[in-house]
N, C-alpha and C positions, 0 to 999 in steps of 0.2 A: 609257096604256102597256099596260094589260091587253088592249086591243082590237087591238093590233098583232100580226100573225102572227109566229110564231116563225121566225127566219131558218133556212135550211137547215143552216148550219154549227153552229147550236145544236141543232136538231132531230135531227141525227145523233149527238149526244153521248149517252153512257150517263149514267145518273143519277150515278154516281160521278165521272165526268169533269166533268160540269156543276157538281156540288157543289164539286169541288176548285177549278175556275175561279172560282166565286162566292166561295169563301172567300178566294182571292187578291185579288179585287177589293175585298172588304170590308176586308181588312188594309190595302190601299193607300189606300183612302178614309179609314180611321180614322187613318192616319199623317198625314193632312193635307198631304201633299206633292203636287206636280204643279200643272199649270195648270188653271184653272177649266174650260175647254172639254174638256180630257182627262178631268177628273173627272166632268163631266156625261155624257160618252160612256160612261165606265166604269159609272156609275150606271145608265144606260139598259140597257146590256148585262147588268148584274147583275139588273135587274128581269126581263129576258127569260129569263135563266138560272134565276131563282127560279120563274118561271111554268112553265118546262120541267120543273124538278125536281118541282113540285107535280103536274103532269100525269102524270109517271112514277109518282109515289107512288099517285095515284088508279088508274092502270092496274094496278099491283101489288095494290092493295087489292081491286079487282074480281076478280082472279084467285085470291085467297086464299079458301078455303072452310073453314068450321068443320065438323068431323065430330063427330057425336054418336051415342051408342048409346042406344036406347030400352030400357025395362025388359024388353021381350020379346026383346031381343038384336039387333033390326034396326039397321042402320047407315044414317044419312042424312047428306047433305051440304047445307049451306045457305050462302049468301053471308055472309061475315063482316061485322059492323057494328062499326066502330072509333070511331064518333062518340060 
């Protein structure tokens, strides 16, 4: 699943929209309703949505910088490390 490319309809979603759709899918699957084939398709879409959300978070992390001030007053920026 992780090797599948993200479909264009998912790739075009914002993080918030993708997360909202993923939450809907999770609720539906947790309810245990629906046909097996439909649930498998929903699960697969959910996995793609999750991968998209993770990629969006990595992009945001790369853009965030930590700003620090040295003792001499100089200001520097460096990539944030959230790990």
